[in-house]
C-alpha positions in Angstrom: 46.3 77.4 -56.9 47.2 81.1 -56.6 47.2 83.4 -59.6 51.0 83.5 -59.7 51.3 79.8 -59.5 48.8 79.3 -62.3 50.7 81.8 -64.4 54.0 80.0 -63.8 52.4 76.6 -64.6 51.0 78.0 -67.9 54.3 79.5 -68.7 56.1 76.2 -68.3 53.4 74.1 -69.9 53.1 76.2 -73.1 56.5 77.8 -73.3 55.0 81.2 -73.6 58.2 83.4 -73.2 60.1 81.1 -75.5 57.6 81.8 -78.3 57.4 85.5 -77.5 53.8 85.6 -76.1 51.9 85.8 -72.8 48.7 84.6 -71.2 46.7 87.7 -72.2 47.7 87.5 -75.8 47.0 83.8 -76.0 43.5 84.3 -74.4 42.6 87.1 -76.9 43.8 84.9 -79.7 41.7 82.0 -78.5 38.6 84.1 -78.3 39.3 85.5 -81.8 39.6 82.0 -83.3 36.4 81.0 -81.6 34.5 84.0 -82.9 35.8 83.4 -86.4 34.7 79.7 -86.2 31.5 80.1 -84.2 29.3 80.0 -87.4 29.9 76.2 -87.6 27.7 75.8 -84.5 24.7 77.0 -86.5 25.7 75.9 -90.0 26.7 72.3 -89.3 23.4 71.3 -87.7 21.6 73.1 -90.6 23.4 71.0 -93.1 23.4 67.7 -91.3 19.8 68.3 -90.3 18.9 67.9 -94.0 20.2 64.4 -93.8 17.5 63.6 -91.2 19.7 64.0 -88.2 18.2 65.8 -85.1 19.3 69.4 -85.3 19.6 70.0 -81.5 21.7 66.9 -81.1 24.0 67.8 -84.0 24.5 71.3 -82.5 25.6 69.8 -79.2 27.8 67.2 -81.0 29.4 70.0 -83.0 30.3 72.0 -79.9 31.5 68.9 -78.1 33.7 67.5 -80.9 35.2 71.0 -81.6 35.9 71.6 -78.0 37.4 68.2 -77.3 39.6 68.2 -80.4 40.8 71.7 -80.1 41.8 71.3 -76.4 43.5 68.1 -77.1 45.5 69.7 -79.9 46.6 72.5 -77.6 47.6 70.2 -74.8 49.2 67.6 -77.0 51.0 69.5 -79.8 51.2 73.0 -78.3 50.2 74.8 -81.5 47.3 77.3 -82.1 45.3 75.1 -84.4 41.6 74.7 -83.9 39.4 71.8 -85.2 35.7 71.4 -85.8 33.4 69.5 -88.2 34.6 70.4 -91.7 32.6 72.4 -94.2 32.4 70.7 -97.5 32.7 67.3 -96.0 29.4 67.9 -94.1 27.8 68.9 -97.4 29.2 65.7 -99.0 27.8 63.7 -96.1 24.3 65.1 -96.5 23.7 65.8 -100.2 25.8 63.1 -101.8 26.0 60.2 -99.3 22.6 60.4 -97.6 20.3 62.2 -100.1 21.8 61.1 -103.5 23.1 57.6 -102.6 20.3 56.9 -100.1 22.6 55.8 -97.3 21.1 56.1 -93.8 22.8 58.8 -91.7 23.7 56.2 -89.1 25.7 54.2 -91.7 27.2 57.5 -93.0 28.5 58.2 -89.5 29.9 54.7 -89.6 31.8 55.6 -92.7 33.2 58.7 -90.9 34.2 56.5 -88.0 35.9 54.0 -90.3 37.8 56.8 -92.1 39.0 58.1 -88.8 40.3 54.7 -87.8 42.0 54.4 -91.2 43.6 57.8 -90.4 44.9 56.5 -87.0 46.4 53.4 -88.8 48.1 55.6 -91.4 49.5 57.8 -88.7 50.7 55.1 -86.4 52.4 53.3 -89.3 54.1 56.5 -90.4 52.4 56.6 -93.8 50.8 60.1 -93.2 54.1 61.4 -92.1 55.7 60.0 -95.3 53.0 61.7 -97.4 53.7 65.1 -95.8 57.4 64.6 -96.3 56.8 63.9 -100.0 55.2 67.4 -100.4 57.9 69.6 -101.9 58.9 72.3 -99.4 58.5 75.0 -102.0 54.8 74.2 -102.1 54.5 75.2 -98.4 54.5 79.0 -99.2 52.1 78.4 -102.0 49.7 76.5 -99.7 49.8 79.3 -97.2 49.1 81.9 -99.9 46.3 79.7 -101.4 44.7 79.4 -98.0 45.0 83.2 -97.7 43.1 83.7 -100.9 40.6 81.1 -99.8 40.0 82.8 -96.4 39.8 86.2 -98.1 37.2 85.0 -100.6 35.1 83.5 -97.8 35.3 86.8 -95.9 34.3 88.8 -99.0 31.4 86.5 -99.7 30.2 86.5 -96.1 30.2 90.2 -96.1 28.3 90.5 -99.4 31.2 92.4 -101.0 31.6 89.6 -103.6 28.5 87.9 -104.8 27.6 85.2 -107.4 26.9 86.3 -111.0 25.4 84.2 -113.8 27.4 86.3 -116.4 30.9 86.5 -114.7 30.7 83.8 -112.0 31.4 86.5 -109.3 31.0 90.2 -109.2 31.0 93.2 -106.8 28.1 93.2 -104.4 26.0 96.1 -103.2 28.4 98.1 -101.0 25.4 100.1 -99.7 23.9 97.0 -98.2 24.2 97.1 -94.4 26.3 93.9 -94.1 28.8 95.0 -96.7 29.1 98.5 -95.3 29.6 97.2 -91.7 32.2 94.7 -92.9 34.2 97.4 -94.7 34.0 99.7 -91.7 35.2 96.8 -89.6 38.1 96.2 -92.0 39.2 99.8 -91.8 38.9 99.7 -88.0 41.0 96.5 -87.6 43.7 97.8 -90.0 43.9 101.1 -88.2 44.2 99.4 -84.9 47.0 97.2 -86.3 48.8 100.3 -87.6 48.5 101.8 -84.1 49.8 98.5 -82.7 46.8 97.9 -80.5 46.7 94.5 -78.9 43.7 92.4 -79.8 42.8 94.5 -82.9 41.0 91.6 -84.6 38.9 90.8 -81.6 38.1 94.4 -81.0 37.0 94.8 -84.6 34.8 91.7 -84.5 33.0 92.8 -81.3 32.7 96.4 -82.5 31.0 95.5 -85.7 28.8 93.0 -83.9 27.7 95.7 -81.5 27.1 98.2 -84.3 25.1 95.6 -86.3 22.8 94.9 -83.3 22.4 98.6 -82.6 21.3 99.3 -86.1 18.9 96.4 -86.2 21.0 94.4 -88.7 21.1 91.2 -86.6 18.4 89.1 -85.3 18.2 85.9 -83.2 15.4 83.3 -83.2 16.8 80.5 -81.1 15.2 77.1 -81.3 14.2 75.0 -78.3 17.5 73.4 -77.1 18.9 71.3 -74.3 22.4 70.0 -74.1 21.1 66.6 -73.2 19.8 66.4 -76.8 23.2 65.0 -77.8 22.0 61.6 -76.6 20.0 61.3 -79.8 23.2 60.9 -81.9 25.8 59.6 -79.4 26.9 56.1 -80.5 24.1 56.0 -83.1 26.6 55.2 -85.9 26.1 52.0 -87.8 29.5 50.4 -88.5 28.3 46.9 -89.5 26.2 48.6 -92.2 29.4 49.5 -94.1 30.2 45.9 -94.7 26.7 44.8 -95.9 27.3 42.7 -99.0 25.0 44.7 -101.1 26.6 48.0 -100.4 30.3 47.4 -99.5 31.9 48.8 -102.7 29.9 52.0 -102.6 30.4 52.6 -98.9 34.1 52.0 -99.1 34.2 54.6 -101.9 32.6 57.0 -99.4 35.1 56.1 -96.8 37.9 56.8 -99.3 36.5 60.3 -100.1 36.2 61.2 -96.5 39.8 59.9 -96.0 41.3 61.5 -99.1 39.7 65.0 -98.8 40.3 65.3 -95.0 43.9 64.1 -95.4 44.9 66.8 -97.8 42.7 69.5 -96.4 44.3 68.8 -93.1 47.9 68.8 -94.4 47.2 72.1 -96.3 45.6 73.8 -93.3 48.3 72.6 -91.0 51.1 73.9 -93.2 49.4 77.2 -93.8 48.7 78.0 -90.1 52.1 76.7 -88.8 53.9 78.7 -91.5 51.9 81.9 -90.6 52.8 81.4 -86.9 56.5 81.0 -87.8 56.6 77.6 -86.0 58.2 75.6 -88.9 61.5 74.1 -88.0 64.7 75.5 -89.7 64.8 72.4 -92.0 61.2 73.0 -93.1 59.7 70.2 -91.0 56.7 70.7 -88.8 57.3 70.3 -85.0 55.4 67.5 -83.2 53.9 66.3 -86.4 53.0 62.9 -85.1 51.0 64.3 -82.2 49.2 66.7 -84.5 48.1 64.0 -86.9 47.1 61.6 -84.0 44.9 64.3 -82.6 43.3 65.0 -86.0 42.6 61.3 -86.5 41.2 60.9 -82.9 39.0 63.9 -83.4 37.3 62.3 -86.4 36.7 59.1 -84.5 35.3 60.8 -81.4 33.2 63.2 -83.6 31.5 60.4 -85.4 30.7 58.7 -82.1 29.2 62.0 -80.8 27.2 62.4 -83.9 28.8 64.7 -86.5 30.7 64.5 -89.8 34.5 64.5 -90.2 36.3 66.8 -87.8 39.3 68.6 -89.3 41.7 71.6 -88.9 40.2 75.0 -89.6 41.7 77.7 -91.7 40.1 80.2 -89.4 42.8 79.3 -86.9 44.9 81.8 -88.8 42.7 84.6 -87.3 43.9 83.6 -83.9 47.5 83.4 -85.1 47.2 86.9 -86.5 45.9 88.1 -83.1 49.2 86.9 -81.6 48.5 83.2 -80.8 51.6 81.1 -80.8 51.0 78.2 -78.5 48.5 75.6 -77.6 47.0 77.9 -74.9 45.2 79.6 -77.8 43.7 76.3 -78.7 42.7 75.5 -75.2 40.9 78.8 -74.8 39.1 78.2 -78.1 38.2 74.7 -77.1 36.8 75.7 -73.7 34.6 78.3 -75.4 33.2 75.6 -77.7 32.4 73.4 -74.7 30.7 76.3 -73.0 28.7 76.9 -76.2 27.2 73.4 -75.7 24.9 75.0 -73.1 23.8 77.8 -75.4 24.4 76.6 -79.0 21.7 78.6 -80.7 23.1 81.8 -79.4 26.2 81.4 -81.5 24.2 83.4 -84.1 24.8 86.5 -81.9 28.0 87.0 -84.0 26.8 87.7 -87.5 29.0 86.5 -90.4 29.7 90.1 -91.6 31.3 90.8 -88.3 34.0 88.1 -88.7 34.4 88.8 -92.4 36.9 91.7 -91.9 39.1 89.5 -89.8 39.1 86.8 -92.5 39.9 89.3 -95.3 42.8 90.9 -93.4 44.2 87.5 -92.3 44.0 86.3 -95.9 46.0 89.2 -97.1 48.7 88.8 -94.5 49.1 85.1 -95.5 50.4 86.2 -98.9 53.8 87.1 -97.3 55.4 83.6 -97.7 55.0 83.9 -101.5 58.0 86.1 -101.6 60.1 83.1 -100.7 59.4 81.4 -104.0 61.8 81.3 -107.0 59.3 82.5 -109.6 61.9 82.4 -112.4 62.3 78.6 -112.0 59.4 77.0 -113.8 59.9 73.7 -111.9 58.9 75.7 -108.8 56.7 78.5 -110.1 54.2 76.4 -112.2 53.3 73.9 -109.4 53.3 76.7 -106.9 51.0 78.8 -109.0 48.6 76.0 -109.6 48.4 75.3 -105.9 47.9 79.0 -105.2 45.0 79.5 -107.5 43.2 76.2 -107.4 42.6 76.3 -103.6 40.3 79.4 -103.8 38.9 78.7 -107.3 37.8 75.1 -106.5 37.0 76.0 -102.8 39.2 73.1 -101.8 42.6 72.9 -100.2 42.9 69.3 -101.2 42.4 70.2 -104.9 45.1 72.8 -104.8 47.5 70.4 -103.3 46.5 67.8 -105.9 47.2 70.1 -108.8 50.5 71.3 -107.3 51.9 67.9 -106.6 50.8 66.4 -109.9 52.2 69.3 -111.9 55.6 68.9 -110.1 55.7 65.2 -110.6 54.9 65.6 -114.3 57.5 68.4 -114.8 60.2 66.2 -113.1 59.3 63.3 -115.4 59.4 65.5 -118.5 62.7 67.1 -117.5 64.3 63.7 -116.7 65.0 64.6 -113.1 63.0 61.8 -111.4 65.0 59.9 -108.8 64.3 56.7 -106.9 63.5 58.7 -103.8 60.6 60.3 -105.7 58.6 57.1 -105.7 56.0 58.4 -103.2 55.7 61.7 -105.1 54.9 59.7 -108.3 52.4 57.5 -106.4 50.6 60.5 -105.0 50.4 62.1 -108.4 49.0 58.9 -109.9 46.4 58.7 -107.1 45.4 62.3 -107.7 45.0 61.6 -111.4 42.9 58.5 -110.7 40.8 60.5 -108.2 40.1 63.3 -110.7 39.1 60.8 -113.4 37.0 58.5 -111.1 35.5 60.8 -108.6 35.4 64.0 -110.6 35.3 67.1 -108.3 34.3 65.3 -105.1 
């Protein structure tokens, strides 16, 4: 296929002109998203390795599942949304399920698989779509803003600009430290490039800070022995029958519920935030190709568990690619291909230090505040649930928790104001489930 024929095919397949983008912009956006997410290649094996899983195998499974899911998302739903094994859920997998509860990692993978199958059933029966439809539309801007604060906080923490404090929970870090200084320099560079309307500003900034960090000796790499064939140590090692052992069924089904619950609402929140930022929401507030998006997400978790990793979900770092101009599934395809290529050199993902991607996350987080202007802040029925959603996402480090507080507050306010209608039955049910979840599962 000639270059012009390929360009014409991509134009038709991804509707590039219709969405005001082109192949170069989408490619740059895909690389930007990959660089913003590449840390998961090193972090996920480090976390799951503490559950006794072979680290090299998990590294390969991480790359494979992220690549497979992200490419499938791009081809099926044509949106710039990337997926990978989720942070938080991988920690729950290791520290709560395996270490605290004593569940073998093979059975824990079975729980992940079962939660993915449950996702597929909920999606195919239309229940997931009903849940998304039950989320008040005014919460969409609040979710986007909350994710923006969440991303910014991650970026500031990665850079060492904001650090933990026993006295005040968080405080200002040492701005003279190399990582913090380089991150601030990168932020200034990216903002300046944006002001000058330079294409690929985010990617240029990430690469420039990386190069500067290596030149100043502020980055090091100590790759472990690795072979892509290591993935065979985790592929199809999941233990599904173990979930239904009579002595453990109740506890393991609870684990499945947590995987299902957290991923469901993390995914909804991330999806809404990224699609909102990309201006891809339909005029009526609905999300285009929602069924395909949800099916890909569910399939990704099933395939990921079979490959040997914890729950695969949508990534908030997708917003970095959107900010770089990504508007179609071609961005996702590029990101996914890079993840698949990373299977052959997984340890070298550490070439991009976290302080290099931090400026992109800080900037993207700030830009995601824009939809908050749409909210009617004088209307308490709107502003209180929206505010709780906005602040609880970053303060609890969970998109799901933010959604839970917002939906529950809205349902309670409607009840107290006597404005509940028959059509609000699912809203009330979700609120009740959230309350039960907070009482029974605490902060899981």
